[in-house]
C-alpha positions as CSV (number, residue, x, y, z in Angstrom):
1,X,-1.1,-11.0,-11.1
2,X,-2.5,-7.6,-10.3
3,X,-6.2,-7.5,-11.5
4,X,-6.9,-3.8,-11.1
5,X,-6.1,-2.2,-14.5
6,X,-5.1,1.2,-13.2
7,X,-2.9,-0.3,-10.5
8,X,-1.3,-2.6,-13.0
9,X,-0.6,0.4,-15.3
10,X,1.1,2.2,-12.4
11,X,3.2,-0.8,-11.6
12,X,4.3,-1.0,-15.2
13,X,6.1,2.3,-14.7
14,X,8.6,0.6,-12.3
15,X,11.9,-0.8,-13.4
16,X,11.4,-4.3,-14.9
17,X,13.5,-6.1,-12.4
18,X,11.3,-4.8,-9.5
19,X,7.8,-5.5,-10.9
20,X,7.6,-9.1,-9.5
21,X,8.5,-7.7,-6.1
22,X,5.9,-5.0,-6.3
23,X,3.3,-7.6,-7.3
24,X,4.3,-9.7,-4.3
25,X,3.9,-6.7,-2.0
26,X,0.4,-6.0,-3.3
27,X,-0.5,-9.6,-3.0
28,X,0.5,-9.5,0.7
29,X,-1.5,-6.3,1.3
30,X,-4.5,-7.8,-0.5
31,X,-4.3,-11.0,1.6
32,X,-4.2,-9.0,4.8
33,X,-7.2,-6.9,3.6
34,X,-9.1,-10.1,3.0
35,X,-8.5,-11.2,6.6
36,X,-9.9,-8.0,7.9
37,X,-12.9,-8.0,5.6
38,X,-13.8,-11.6,6.5
39,X,-13.4,-11.0,10.3
40,X,-16.5,-11.2,12.4
41,X,-14.7,-11.7,15.7
42,X,-12.0,-9.0,16.2
43,X,-10.0,-11.4,18.5
44,X,-9.8,-14.1,15.8
45,X,-8.8,-11.4,13.2
46,X,-6.1,-10.2,15.5
47,X,-4.8,-13.7,15.9
48,X,-4.6,-14.3,12.2
49,X,-2.8,-11.0,11.6
50,X,-0.4,-11.9,14.4
51,X,0.4,-15.1,12.6
52,X,1.3,-13.2,9.5
53,X,3.3,-10.6,11.4
54,X,5.4,-13.3,13.0
55,X,5.7,-15.3,9.7
56,X,7.0,-12.2,7.9
57,X,9.5,-11.6,10.7
58,X,10.8,-15.2,10.5
59,X,11.6,-14.7,6.8
60,X,14.7,-12.7,8.0
61,X,16.2,-15.9,9.4
62,X,14.5,-18.9,7.9
63,X,13.1,-20.2,4.6
64,X,9.5,-19.4,3.9
65,X,6.8,-22.0,4.7
66,X,4.8,-23.6,1.9
67,X,2.6,-20.5,1.5
68,X,2.5,-18.7,-1.9
69,X,2.6,-15.1,-0.8
70,X,5.4,-15.7,1.7
71,X,7.3,-17.7,-0.9
72,X,6.9,-14.8,-3.4
73,X,8.1,-12.3,-0.8
74,X,11.1,-14.4,0.0
75,X,12.0,-14.9,-3.7
76,X,11.3,-11.4,-5.1
77,X,11.3,-8.9,-2.3
78,X,13.9,-9.8,0.3
79,X,16.8,-10.1,-2.2
80,X,16.2,-6.5,-3.1
81,X,16.9,-5.3,0.4
82,X,13.5,-5.2,2.2
83,X,13.3,-7.1,5.5
84,X,10.5,-9.2,6.7
85,X,10.4,-7.2,9.9
86,X,9.8,-4.0,7.8
87,X,6.9,-5.7,6.0
88,X,5.4,-6.8,9.3
89,X,4.5,-3.2,9.9
90,X,1.8,-3.5,7.2
91,X,-0.1,-5.9,9.5
92,X,-0.1,-3.3,12.3
93,X,-2.0,-0.9,10.0
94,X,-4.6,-3.5,9.2
95,X,-5.0,-4.5,12.8
96,X,-5.9,-1.0,13.7
97,X,-9.2,-1.5,11.8
98,X,-10.2,-4.2,14.2
99,X,-10.1,-1.9,17.2
100,X,-13.4,-1.2,19.0
101,X,-14.5,1.5,19.1
102,X,-12.9,2.5,15.8
103,X,-11.8,6.1,15.8
104,X,-9.3,8.8,14.7
105,X,-6.2,7.3,16.2
106,X,-6.9,4.0,14.5
107,X,-7.5,5.7,11.2
108,X,-4.1,7.4,11.4
109,X,-2.4,4.2,12.5
110,X,-3.9,2.5,9.5
111,X,-2.0,5.0,7.3
112,X,1.1,3.2,8.5
113,X,0.1,0.3,6.4
114,X,0.7,2.5,3.3
115,X,3.8,4.0,4.7
116,X,5.4,0.5,5.2
117,X,4.2,-0.7,1.8
118,X,5.5,2.3,-0.1
119,X,8.8,2.3,1.7
120,X,9.2,-1.3,0.5
121,X,8.3,-0.3,-3.0
122,X,10.9,2.6,-2.8
123,X,13.6,0.1,-1.8
124,X,12.9,-2.5,-4.5
125,X,12.7,0.2,-7.2
126,X,15.7,2.1,-6.0
127,X,13.7,5.3,-5.6
128,X,15.1,7.9,-3.3
129,X,12.1,10.3,-3.5
130,X,11.5,11.9,-0.1
131,X,7.7,11.8,-0.4
132,X,7.3,8.0,-0.5
133,X,6.0,7.8,3.0
134,X,3.5,10.7,2.5
135,X,2.4,9.0,-0.7
136,X,1.8,5.7,1.1
137,X,-0.1,7.3,4.0
138,X,-2.3,9.2,1.6
139,X,-2.9,6.2,-0.6
140,X,-3.9,3.9,2.3
141,X,-6.3,6.5,3.8
142,X,-7.9,7.1,0.4
143,X,-8.3,3.4,0.0
144,X,-9.9,3.2,3.4
145,X,-12.2,6.1,2.6
146,X,-13.5,4.2,-0.4
147,X,-14.2,1.0,1.5
148,X,-15.6,2.2,4.9
149,X,-19.4,1.7,5.2
150,X,-19.7,4.4,7.8
151,X,-20.0,7.8,5.9
152,X,-18.5,9.8,8.8
153,X,-15.5,7.5,9.0
154,X,-15.0,7.6,5.3
155,X,-15.1,11.4,5.3
156,X,-12.6,11.5,8.1
157,X,-10.2,9.1,6.2
158,X,-10.6,11.2,3.0
159,X,-9.8,14.4,4.9
160,X,-6.7,12.9,6.5
161,X,-5.6,11.6,3.1
162,X,-5.6,14.9,1.2
163,X,-2.7,16.6,3.0
164,X,-0.4,13.6,2.5
165,X,-1.3,13.3,-1.2
166,X,-0.9,17.1,-1.7
167,X,2.6,16.8,-0.3
168,X,3.4,13.7,-2.3
169,X,2.2,15.2,-5.6
170,X,4.0,18.6,-5.1
171,X,7.2,17.1,-6.3
172,X,8.4,15.7,-9.6
173,X,9.0,12.0,-9.1
174,X,12.2,10.4,-10.3
175,X,11.9,7.7,-13.0
176,X,12.5,5.0,-10.4
177,X,9.8,6.5,-8.2
178,X,7.1,7.0,-10.8
179,X,5.1,4.0,-9.7
180,X,4.8,5.5,-6.3
181,X,3.9,8.9,-7.7
182,X,1.3,7.3,-10.0
183,X,-0.3,5.5,-7.1
184,X,-0.6,8.7,-5.2
185,X,-2.2,10.3,-8.2
186,X,-4.7,7.5,-8.5
187,X,-5.5,7.9,-4.8
188,X,-6.2,11.6,-5.3
189,X,-8.3,10.8,-8.4
190,X,-10.3,8.4,-6.3
191,X,-11.0,11.1,-3.8
192,X,-12.0,13.5,-6.5
193,X,-14.0,10.9,-8.4
194,X,-12.2,11.8,-11.6
195,X,-13.8,10.7,-14.8
196,X,-12.3,7.5,-16.3
197,X,-11.1,9.0,-19.5
198,X,-9.4,12.0,-17.7
199,X,-8.0,9.6,-15.2
200,X,-6.3,7.4,-17.7
201,X,-5.0,10.3,-19.8
202,X,-3.5,12.0,-16.7
203,X,-1.9,8.7,-15.6
204,X,-0.3,8.2,-19.0
205,X,1.0,11.8,-18.9
206,X,2.5,11.1,-15.5
207,X,4.6,8.3,-16.9
208,X,6.6,10.7,-19.0
209,X,6.7,13.8,-16.7
210,X,6.7,12.5,-13.1
211,X,4.1,15.1,-12.1
């Protein structure tokens, strides 16, 4: 279950038969985020992320272990054409945040988390919109900007997010791809600190127009 109301609304724009898959994908991303947030020793954090990377890759050739997120991925995501190996790239983006010292290259590699996540969403929804990767990169960087405690690092992540989001929102999204487009719109609104009422109205309009 997705608890963020705006995110849940964006997911509701997806074809019904893909929504359980999208929820499983965000559950995976949220779990990996929790690992990074709870890490006090980068080496331990890297070891935990390595376990998840390898567990995702094993899904391509073996049943899932008794772990709810992996079971949901196996049940809802893989049958729609996404591989565990492709999802393993999400862990690489999170691992970049554990590098010391943390800098520009790691920020850009973290954007790959969103690219892999949104490519998977495109597959499960049947969206063929070219800007899915740009949307994912921009979304991940905007999310990073909102959560970094270092003001300079947050400003850098935000600055890097804007060109990707600008490219993603320049197109009219297909009906299948409107969840991705809506997520890119939410990310830009986060960066712009859009007022809640305007934010919701714009998101609802997006559902019908794709831009």
